[in-house]
C-alpha positions as YAML, in Angstrom:
chain: A
units: angstrom
residues:
- id: 1
  name: MET
  ca: [22.02, -38.93, 4.55]
- id: 2
  name: LYS
  ca: [18.76, -39.22, 6.46]
- id: 3
  name: ILE
  ca: [18.68, -37.15, 9.66]
- id: 4
  name: GLN
  ca: [17.14, -38.99, 12.61]
- id: 5
  name: PRO
  ca: [14.12, -37.28, 14.26]
- id: 6
  name: LEU
  ca: [15.95, -36.80, 17.57]
- id: 7
  name: LEU
  ca: [18.97, -35.23, 15.86]
- id: 8
  name: LEU
  ca: [16.69, -32.95, 13.81]
- id: 9
  name: ALA
  ca: [14.89, -31.85, 16.96]
- id: 10
  name: LEU
  ca: [18.21, -31.07, 18.65]
- id: 11
  name: LEU
  ca: [19.40, -29.07, 15.62]
- id: 12
  name: LEU
  ca: [16.18, -27.06, 15.53]
- id: 13
  name: ALA
  ca: [16.34, -26.46, 19.27]
- id: 14
  name: GLY
  ca: [19.92, -25.27, 18.92]
- id: 15
  name: ALA
  ca: [19.01, -22.89, 16.12]
- id: 16
  name: PHE
  ca: [16.08, -21.55, 18.14]
- id: 17
  name: PHE
  ca: [18.25, -21.07, 21.24]
- id: 18
  name: SER
  ca: [20.91, -19.29, 19.17]
- id: 19
  name: CYS
  ca: [18.27, -16.98, 17.69]
- id: 20
  name: GLN
  ca: [16.85, -16.25, 21.14]
- id: 21
  name: THR
  ca: [20.36, -15.54, 22.41]
- id: 22
  name: GLU
  ca: [21.01, -13.08, 19.58]
- id: 23
  name: LYS
  ca: [17.67, -11.39, 20.25]
- id: 24
  name: GLY
  ca: [18.52, -11.15, 23.92]
- id: 25
  name: LYS
  ca: [21.89, -9.57, 23.15]
- id: 26
  name: ALA
  ca: [20.24, -7.05, 20.82]
- id: 27
  name: ARG
  ca: [17.63, -6.11, 23.42]
- id: 28
  name: GLU
  ca: [20.31, -5.78, 26.10]
- id: 29
  name: GLN
  ca: [22.32, -3.45, 23.86]
- id: 30
  name: ILE
  ca: [19.19, -1.37, 23.32]
- id: 31
  name: ALA
  ca: [18.42, -1.30, 27.05]
- id: 32
  name: GLN
  ca: [21.93, -0.06, 27.87]
- id: 33
  name: LEU
  ca: [21.74, 2.75, 25.34]
- id: 34
  name: GLU
  ca: [18.25, 3.66, 26.57]
- id: 35
  name: LYS
  ca: [19.68, 4.18, 30.06]
- id: 36
  name: ALA
  ca: [22.46, 6.34, 28.65]
- id: 37
  name: VAL
  ca: [20.01, 8.49, 26.70]
- id: 38
  name: GLU
  ca: [17.76, 8.88, 29.76]
- id: 39
  name: ALA
  ca: [20.70, 9.88, 31.95]
- id: 40
  name: ASN
  ca: [22.32, 12.30, 29.53]
- id: 41
  name: ALA
  ca: [20.39, 12.86, 26.34]
- id: 42
  name: ASN
  ca: [22.32, 14.04, 23.29]
- id: 43
  name: ALA
  ca: [21.55, 14.00, 19.58]
- id: 44
  name: ALA
  ca: [24.21, 11.43, 18.69]
- id: 45
  name: ASP
  ca: [23.06, 8.86, 21.25]
- id: 46
  name: ALA
  ca: [19.40, 9.46, 20.38]
- id: 47
  name: GLU
  ca: [20.16, 8.87, 16.72]
- id: 48
  name: ALA
  ca: [22.13, 5.71, 17.54]
- id: 49
  name: LEU
  ca: [19.28, 4.41, 19.68]
- id: 50
  name: SER
  ca: [16.73, 5.12, 16.97]
- id: 51
  name: LYS
  ca: [18.88, 3.14, 14.53]
- id: 52
  name: LEU
  ca: [19.16, 0.24, 16.98]
- id: 53
  name: TYR
  ca: [15.37, 0.15, 17.29]
- id: 54
  name: GLN
  ca: [14.88, 0.07, 13.54]
- id: 55
  name: ASP
  ca: [17.69, -2.45, 12.99]
- id: 56
  name: TYR
  ca: [16.04, -4.78, 15.51]
- id: 57
  name: VAL
  ca: [12.70, -4.54, 13.68]
- id: 58
  name: ALA
  ca: [14.39, -5.21, 10.34]
- id: 59
  name: GLN
  ca: [16.21, -8.24, 11.75]
- id: 60
  name: TYR
  ca: [13.32, -9.63, 13.80]
- id: 61
  name: PRO
  ca: [10.12, -8.56, 12.01]
- id: 62
  name: ASP
  ca: [8.22, -11.51, 13.50]
- id: 63
  name: ASP
  ca: [8.81, -10.34, 17.07]
- id: 64
  name: ALA
  ca: [5.27, -9.07, 17.67]
- id: 65
  name: ASP
  ca: [6.11, -8.14, 21.25]
- id: 66
  name: TYR
  ca: [9.20, -5.94, 21.01]
- id: 67
  name: SER
  ca: [9.16, -4.71, 17.40]
- id: 68
  name: PRO
  ca: [6.01, -2.53, 17.65]
- id: 69
  name: ARG
  ca: [7.27, -1.05, 20.92]
- id: 70
  name: TYR
  ca: [10.64, -0.25, 19.40]
- id: 71
  name: LEU
  ca: [8.99, 1.41, 16.38]
- id: 72
  name: TYR
  ca: [6.93, 3.56, 18.74]
- id: 73
  name: ARG
  ca: [10.02, 4.55, 20.73]
- id: 74
  name: ALA
  ca: [11.94, 5.30, 17.51]
- id: 75
  name: ALA
  ca: [9.05, 7.54, 16.45]
- id: 76
  name: ALA
  ca: [9.21, 9.35, 19.80]
- id: 77
  name: LEU
  ca: [12.94, 9.97, 19.35]
- id: 78
  name: GLN
  ca: [12.39, 11.33, 15.83]
- id: 79
  name: PHE
  ca: [9.61, 13.53, 17.17]
- id: 80
  name: ARG
  ca: [11.97, 15.04, 19.78]
- id: 81
  name: GLN
  ca: [14.35, 15.95, 16.94]
- id: 82
  name: ASN
  ca: [11.51, 17.63, 15.01]
- id: 83
  name: ARG
  ca: [11.55, 14.95, 12.32]
- id: 84
  name: PHE
  ca: [7.79, 14.72, 12.20]
- id: 85
  name: THR
  ca: [7.39, 13.04, 8.81]
- id: 86
  name: THR
  ca: [9.85, 10.29, 9.78]
- id: 87
  name: ALA
  ca: [8.07, 9.84, 13.12]
- id: 88
  name: ALA
  ca: [4.74, 9.47, 11.32]
- id: 89
  name: SER
  ca: [6.22, 6.89, 8.93]
- id: 90
  name: LEU
  ca: [7.49, 4.78, 11.84]
- id: 91
  name: LEU
  ca: [4.09, 4.89, 13.53]
- id: 92
  name: VAL
  ca: [2.39, 3.83, 10.30]
- id: 93
  name: GLN
  ca: [4.83, 0.89, 10.09]
- id: 94
  name: ALA
  ca: [3.98, -0.11, 13.66]
- id: 95
  name: ILE
  ca: [0.22, 0.06, 13.05]
- id: 96
  name: GLU
  ca: [0.23, -1.68, 9.66]
- id: 97
  name: ASN
  ca: [2.60, -4.50, 10.54]
- id: 98
  name: TYR
  ca: [1.63, -5.11, 14.19]
- id: 99
  name: TYR
  ca: [-2.05, -4.25, 14.34]
- id: 100
  name: ALA
  ca: [-2.71, -6.86, 17.05]
- id: 101
  name: SER
  ca: [-0.20, -5.21, 19.41]
- id: 102
  name: GLU
  ca: [-1.61, -3.70, 22.59]
- id: 103
  name: ASN
  ca: [0.42, -0.62, 21.70]
- id: 104
  name: THR
  ca: [-1.59, 0.07, 18.52]
- id: 105
  name: PRO
  ca: [-4.26, 2.42, 19.98]
- id: 106
  name: GLN
  ca: [-1.56, 4.60, 21.55]
- id: 107
  name: ALA
  ca: [0.41, 4.63, 18.28]
- id: 108
  name: MET
  ca: [-2.77, 5.77, 16.48]
- id: 109
  name: LEU
  ca: [-3.32, 8.58, 18.96]
- id: 110
  name: PHE
  ca: [0.30, 9.71, 18.62]
- id: 111
  name: LEU
  ca: [-0.07, 9.65, 14.82]
- id: 112
  name: GLY
  ca: [-3.24, 11.75, 14.95]
- id: 113
  name: GLU
  ca: [-1.62, 14.32, 17.20]
- id: 114
  name: LEU
  ca: [1.38, 14.48, 14.88]
- id: 115
  name: TYR
  ca: [-0.86, 15.25, 11.90]
- id: 116
  name: GLN
  ca: [-2.84, 17.79, 13.87]
- id: 117
  name: ASP
  ca: [-0.14, 19.66, 15.77]
- id: 118
  name: ASN
  ca: [3.04, 19.22, 13.74]
- id: 119
  name: LEU
  ca: [2.21, 18.26, 10.16]
- id: 120
  name: ARG
  ca: [-0.71, 20.72, 10.10]
- id: 121
  name: ASN
  ca: [-3.06, 18.41, 8.25]
- id: 122
  name: GLU
  ca: [-6.42, 18.72, 9.97]
- id: 123
  name: GLU
  ca: [-8.27, 16.47, 7.48]
- id: 124
  name: SER
  ca: [-5.93, 13.52, 8.03]
- id: 125
  name: ALA
  ca: [-5.85, 14.10, 11.78]
- id: 126
  name: THR
  ca: [-9.66, 14.07, 11.88]
- id: 127
  name: THR
  ca: [-9.78, 10.82, 9.91]
- id: 128
  name: ILE
  ca: [-7.28, 9.22, 12.29]
- id: 129
  name: PHE
  ca: [-9.21, 10.29, 15.40]
- id: 130
  name: GLN
  ca: [-12.51, 9.12, 13.91]
- id: 131
  name: ALA
  ca: [-11.03, 5.76, 12.89]
- id: 132
  name: LEU
  ca: [-9.35, 5.31, 16.30]
- id: 133
  name: ALA
  ca: [-12.63, 6.03, 18.11]
- id: 134
  name: GLU
  ca: [-14.37, 3.48, 15.88]
- id: 135
  name: ALA
  ca: [-11.67, 0.81, 16.09]
- id: 136
  name: PHE
  ca: [-10.91, 0.99, 19.84]
- id: 137
  name: PRO
  ca: [-13.86, 2.80, 21.47]
- id: 138
  name: ASP
  ca: [-13.20, 1.45, 24.98]
- id: 139
  name: SER
  ca: [-9.48, 2.22, 25.09]
- id: 140
  name: GLU
  ca: [-8.08, 5.35, 26.72]
- id: 141
  name: PRO
  ca: [-6.60, 6.54, 23.40]
- id: 142
  name: GLY
  ca: [-10.00, 5.94, 21.78]
- id: 143
  name: LYS
  ca: [-11.72, 8.06, 24.40]
- id: 144
  name: LYS
  ca: [-9.13, 10.83, 24.01]
- id: 145
  name: ALA
  ca: [-9.69, 10.74, 20.24]
- id: 146
  name: VAL
  ca: [-13.42, 11.35, 20.77]
- id: 147
  name: GLU
  ca: [-12.62, 14.40, 22.88]
- id: 148
  name: LYS
  ca: [-10.65, 15.87, 19.98]
- id: 149
  name: LEU
  ca: [-13.59, 15.64, 17.56]
- id: 150
  name: PRO
  ca: [-16.52, 18.06, 17.11]
- id: 151
  name: ALA
  ca: [-19.81, 16.58, 18.31]
- id: 152
  name: SER
  ca: [-21.64, 17.02, 14.99]
- id: 153
  name: LEU
  ca: [-18.86, 15.79, 12.72]
- id: 154
  name: PRO
  ca: [-20.04, 13.78, 9.65]
- id: 155
  name: SER
  ca: [-18.83, 10.20, 9.26]
- id: 156
  name: VAL
  ca: [-15.56, 9.46, 7.45]
- id: 157
  name: SER
  ca: [-17.48, 8.23, 4.39]
- id: 158
  name: SER
  ca: [-19.53, 11.43, 4.25]
- id: 159
  name: ARG
  ca: [-16.45, 13.60, 4.65]
- id: 160
  name: LEU
  ca: [-14.68, 11.73, 1.86]
- id: 161
  name: GLU
  ca: [-17.72, 12.05, -0.42]
- id: 162
  name: THR
  ca: [-17.59, 15.82, 0.10]
- id: 163
  name: MET
  ca: [-13.86, 15.87, -0.66]
- id: 164
  name: ALA
  ca: [-14.39, 13.74, -3.77]
- id: 165
  name: ALA
  ca: [-16.95, 16.23, -5.08]
- id: 166
  name: GLN
  ca: [-14.47, 19.08, -4.57]
- id: 167
  name: MET
  ca: [-11.36, 17.45, -6.09]
- id: 168
  name: PHE
  ca: [-11.96, 18.61, -9.66]
- id: 169
  name: SER
  ca: [-12.70, 22.24, -10.51]
- id: 170
  name: ASP
  ca: [-15.05, 22.47, -13.49]
- id: 171
  name: SER
  ca: [-14.30, 26.16, -13.91]
- id: 172
  name: LEU
  ca: [-10.51, 25.71, -13.86]
- id: 173
  name: LYS
  ca: [-10.60, 22.28, -15.56]
- id: 174
  name: ARG
  ca: [-8.02, 20.87, -13.21]
- id: 175
  name: TYR
  ca: [-7.66, 18.99, -9.95]
- id: 176
  name: ASP
  ca: [-7.18, 20.73, -6.62]
- id: 177
  name: TYR
  ca: [-4.05, 18.92, -5.45]
- id: 178
  name: ARG
  ca: [-4.49, 19.77, -1.77]
- id: 179
  name: ILE
  ca: [-8.01, 18.36, -1.61]
- id: 180
  name: THR
  ca: [-7.13, 15.35, -3.75]
- id: 181
  name: ASN
  ca: [-4.08, 14.46, -1.65]
- id: 182
  name: ASN
  ca: [-6.13, 14.82, 1.52]
- id: 183
  name: PHE
  ca: [-8.73, 12.48, 0.02]
- id: 184
  name: ILE
  ca: [-6.03, 9.92, -0.85]
- id: 185
  name: ALA
  ca: [-4.40, 10.16, 2.58]
- id: 186
  name: SER
  ca: [-7.69, 9.84, 4.46]
- id: 187
  name: GLY
  ca: [-8.77, 6.79, 2.47]
- id: 188
  name: GLU
  ca: [-5.45, 5.06, 3.08]
- id: 189
  name: LEU
  ca: [-5.32, 5.99, 6.76]
- id: 190
  name: TYR
  ca: [-8.87, 4.81, 7.45]
- id: 191
  name: ALA
  ca: [-8.23, 1.45, 5.75]
- id: 192
  name: MET
  ca: [-5.01, 1.05, 7.76]
- id: 193
  name: MET
  ca: [-6.74, 1.77, 11.06]
- id: 194
  name: LEU
  ca: [-9.82, -0.36, 10.36]
- id: 195
  name: PRO
  ca: [-8.47, -3.11, 8.11]
- id: 196
  name: ALA
  ca: [-11.60, -5.24, 8.61]
- id: 197
  name: GLY
  ca: [-13.97, -2.32, 8.02]
- id: 198
  name: ASP
  ca: [-16.70, -2.81, 5.41]
- id: 199
  name: ASN
  ca: [-15.72, 0.42, 3.63]
- id: 200
  name: SER
  ca: [-11.94, -0.08, 3.74]
- id: 201
  name: PRO
  ca: [-11.39, -1.81, 0.36]
- id: 202
  name: ARG
  ca: [-13.67, 0.67, -1.42]
- id: 203
  name: LEU
  ca: [-11.91, 3.66, 0.14]
- id: 204
  name: LEU
  ca: [-8.52, 2.22, -0.86]
- id: 205
  name: TYR
  ca: [-9.71, 1.73, -4.43]
- id: 206
  name: ASP
  ca: [-11.14, 5.25, -4.63]
- id: 207
  name: ALA
  ca: [-7.86, 6.60, -3.23]
- id: 208
  name: ALA
  ca: [-5.90, 4.69, -5.87]
- id: 209
  name: GLU
  ca: [-8.09, 6.09, -8.65]
- id: 210
  name: ALA
  ca: [-7.63, 9.61, -7.29]
- id: 211
  name: ALA
  ca: [-3.86, 9.10, -7.21]
- id: 212
  name: ARG
  ca: [-3.88, 8.09, -10.88]
- id: 213
  name: SER
  ca: [-6.00, 11.12, -11.74]
- id: 214
  name: ILE
  ca: [-3.25, 13.45, -10.51]
- id: 215
  name: ARG
  ca: [-0.51, 11.28, -12.04]
- id: 216
  name: SER
  ca: [0.77, 10.08, -8.69]
- id: 217
  name: TYR
  ca: [1.43, 6.69, -10.24]
- id: 218
  name: THR
  ca: [3.73, 5.25, -7.57]
- id: 219
  name: LYS
  ca: [1.11, 5.94, -4.90]
- id: 220
  name: ALA
  ca: [-1.63, 4.47, -7.11]
- id: 221
  name: LEU
  ca: [0.39, 1.27, -7.60]
- id: 222
  name: LYS
  ca: [0.93, 0.96, -3.86]
- id: 223
  name: LEU
  ca: [-2.78, 1.34, -3.12]
- id: 224
  name: TYR
  ca: [-3.92, -1.07, -5.85]
- id: 225
  name: GLU
  ca: [-1.41, -3.61, -4.52]
- id: 226
  name: LYS
  ca: [-2.75, -3.22, -0.97]
- id: 227
  name: ILE
  ca: [-6.20, -4.15, -2.28]
- id: 228
  name: ASN
  ca: [-4.84, -7.31, -3.93]
- id: 229
  name: LEU
  ca: [-2.87, -8.31, -0.83]
- id: 230
  name: ARG
  ca: [-5.44, -7.49, 1.85]
- id: 231
  name: TYR
  ca: [-8.77, -7.85, 0.10]
- id: 232
  name: PRO
  ca: [-8.43, -10.53, -2.60]
- id: 233
  name: ASP
  ca: [-12.18, -11.25, -2.43]
- id: 234
  name: TYR
  ca: [-13.22, -7.62, -2.90]
- id: 235
  name: GLU
  ca: [-15.33, -7.23, -6.05]
- id: 236
  name: LYS
  ca: [-12.88, -4.76, -7.58]
- id: 237
  name: ALA
  ca: [-9.73, -6.70, -6.66]
- id: 238
  name: PRO
  ca: [-9.41, -8.10, -10.23]
- id: 239
  name: LEU
  ca: [-9.74, -4.58, -11.64]
- id: 240
  name: ALA
  ca: [-7.10, -3.37, -9.17]
- id: 241
  name: LEU
  ca: [-4.73, -6.02, -10.54]
- id: 242
  name: PHE
  ca: [-5.49, -4.96, -14.12]
- id: 243
  name: MET
  ca: [-4.94, -1.30, -13.21]
- id: 244
  name: ARG
  ca: [-1.54, -2.11, -11.72]
- id: 245
  name: ALA
  ca: [-0.52, -3.67, -15.03]
- id: 246
  name: PHE
  ca: [-2.09, -0.84, -17.04]
- id: 247
  name: THR
  ca: [-0.36, 1.85, -14.95]
- id: 248
  name: LEU
  ca: [3.03, 0.18, -15.35]
- id: 249
  name: ASP
  ca: [2.40, -0.21, -19.08]
- id: 250
  name: ASN
  ca: [0.60, 2.95, -20.16]
- id: 251
  name: ASP
  ca: [1.90, 5.50, -17.65]
- id: 252
  name: LEU
  ca: [5.32, 4.33, -16.51]
- id: 253
  name: ARG
  ca: [6.47, 2.33, -19.56]
- id: 254
  name: ARG
  ca: [7.75, -0.45, -17.31]
- id: 255
  name: TYR
  ca: [6.78, -3.14, -19.78]
- id: 256
  name: ASP
  ca: [8.44, -6.20, -18.24]
- id: 257
  name: GLU
  ca: [6.68, -5.63, -14.92]
- id: 258
  name: ALA
  ca: [3.42, -4.89, -16.71]
- id: 259
  name: ARG
  ca: [3.65, -8.14, -18.68]
- id: 260
  name: VAL
  ca: [3.96, -10.19, -15.48]
- id: 261
  name: LEU
  ca: [0.84, -8.58, -14.02]
- id: 262
  name: TYR
  ca: [-1.21, -8.83, -17.23]
- id: 263
  name: GLU
  ca: [-0.38, -12.53, -17.36]
- id: 264
  name: GLU
  ca: [-1.28, -12.95, -13.68]
- id: 265
  name: PHE
  ca: [-4.57, -11.13, -14.33]
- id: 266
  name: LEU
  ca: [-5.44, -13.44, -17.24]
- id: 267
  name: ALA
  ca: [-4.45, -16.56, -15.30]
- id: 268
  name: LYS
  ca: [-6.69, -15.59, -12.37]
- id: 269
  name: HIS
  ca: [-9.55, -13.91, -14.23]
- id: 270
  name: PRO
  ca: [-9.73, -15.27, -17.80]
- id: 271
  name: GLU
  ca: [-13.44, -14.38, -18.13]
- id: 272
  name: HIS
  ca: [-13.22, -10.84, -16.73]
- id: 273
  name: ASP
  ca: [-14.63, -7.96, -18.78]
- id: 274
  name: PHE
  ca: [-11.08, -6.67, -19.26]
- id: 275
  name: ALA
  ca: [-9.57, -10.04, -20.23]
- id: 276
  name: GLU
  ca: [-9.76, -9.33, -23.97]
- id: 277
  name: ASP
  ca: [-8.16, -5.92, -23.40]
- id: 278
  name: ALA
  ca: [-5.34, -7.59, -21.49]
- id: 279
  name: ARG
  ca: [-4.77, -10.10, -24.29]
- id: 280
  name: ALA
  ca: [-4.72, -7.34, -26.90]
- id: 281
  name: VAL
  ca: [-2.29, -5.27, -24.84]
- id: 282
  name: LEU
  ca: [0.03, -8.25, -24.31]
- id: 283
  name: GLU
  ca: [0.19, -8.78, -28.04]
- id: 284
  name: ASN
  ca: [1.45, -5.22, -28.58]
- id: 285
  name: LEU
  ca: [3.19, -4.56, -25.27]
- id: 286
  name: GLY
  ca: [6.22, -2.31, -25.61]
- id: 287
  name: LYS
  ca: [5.78, -1.71, -29.32]
- id: 288
  name: SER
  ca: [5.83, 1.80, -30.77]
- id: 289
  name: ASP
  ca: [2.82, 3.27, -32.60]
- id: 290
  name: GLU
  ca: [4.71, 2.78, -35.86]
- id: 291
  name: GLU
  ca: [5.36, -0.90, -35.09]
- id: 292
  name: ILE
  ca: [1.73, -1.49, -34.17]
- id: 293
  name: LEU
  ca: [0.56, 0.28, -37.34]
- id: 294
  name: ARG
  ca: [2.95, -1.80, -39.46]
- id: 295
  name: MET
  ca: [1.77, -5.00, -37.78]
- id: 296
  name: LEU
  ca: [-1.89, -4.08, -38.46]
- id: 297
  name: GLU
  ca: [-1.07, -3.29, -42.07]
- id: 298
  name: GLU
  ca: [0.65, -6.66, -42.46]
- id: 299
  name: LYS
  ca: [-2.34, -8.41, -40.90]
- id: 300
  name: ASN
  ca: [-4.76, -6.58, -43.18]
- id: 301
  name: LYS
  ca: [-2.55, -7.40, -46.16]
- id: 302
  name: ALA
  ca: [-2.50, -11.07, -45.18]
- id: 303
  name: LYS
  ca: [-6.29, -11.05, -44.80]
- id: 304
  name: ALA
  ca: [-6.68, -9.41, -48.22]
- id: 305
  name: GLU
  ca: [-4.38, -11.99, -49.80]
- id: 306
  name: GLU
  ca: [-6.30, -14.81, -48.15]
- id: 307
  name: ALA
  ca: [-9.59, -13.33, -49.35]
- id: 308
  name: GLN
  ca: [-8.18, -13.00, -52.88]
- id: 309
  name: LYS
  ca: [-7.09, -16.63, -52.84]
- id: 310
  name: GLY
  ca: [-10.56, -17.64, -51.72]
- id: 311
  name: LEU
  ca: [-12.17, -15.65, -54.50]
- id: 312
  name: GLN
  ca: [-9.78, -17.09, -57.07]
- id: 313
  name: PHE
  ca: [-10.52, -20.62, -55.83]
- id: 314
  name: LYS
  ca: [-14.28, -20.05, -56.21]
- id: 315
  name: GLN
  ca: [-13.80, -18.67, -59.72]
- id: 316
  name: GLU
  ca: [-11.74, -21.73, -60.71]
- id: 317
  name: GLU
  ca: [-14.45, -24.01, -59.33]
- id: 318
  name: ALA
  ca: [-17.06, -22.13, -61.37]
- id: 319
  name: THR
  ca: [-15.15, -22.60, -64.66]
- id: 320
  name: GLU
  ca: [-14.61, -26.32, -64.17]
...
């Protein structure tokens, strides 16, 4: 049955009105609990309010007005309960998913202060303050971030170069996990806070490589994927896609997922330097060393038999 344009418009309007009504009810419920928490704060109500905030964001992720504000308020509630890591995670969600929000500079400042005062990570805090001052120099949070930084502080890129040089100890023949994790965190944080920055895709890629070097494979996969999603035109984006497949295959033995990404890599970049490697890996994906060896032996045997047939054919021709 063909729906008439007027009827379709009425149906869409009804659906939109219903959605707006549900949103309004959810915001009203939040507002009522906010008043209760302000009047008589207790842990149970604070936890319930934090859940309402996060439930709203999960249900209405496209609400660019309320969702970032609710994430910020949820982070503040978690902070008051000394759940600093959870608070930081909520702020990161607000910044990453709602960067255009007017609340973003304040969320960045809050995040920097959390790292500095509560999570005791001065390197990450410094990166956040530097990135905030660069991203929003005229905002009040941006100006406060500048006040928290030493006057002669090197740039983020210079600081990360120094950290990169210190990650591996030649004398001990191992990585310094504290320095390496700080390097990874700073690269990811900077790219999050300046998503359009010229250095952001490179810093993300370097962070992903560092994560692989210390066998933090889940983090490496996340960072490689961010490059593919946010910076598809970056020169190393094809390599990031290959490395996602390679990490799933070689390090995590998640062959089905690896196969999908190898095939995507070949479909998008058939002439890439690693294309032949991807084809070779796909041919043997998931096979044991014994199976691969047996397959090679069978191939060599087939080649030898074919060569023998060719030689025999030439000999028969010669005798005729």
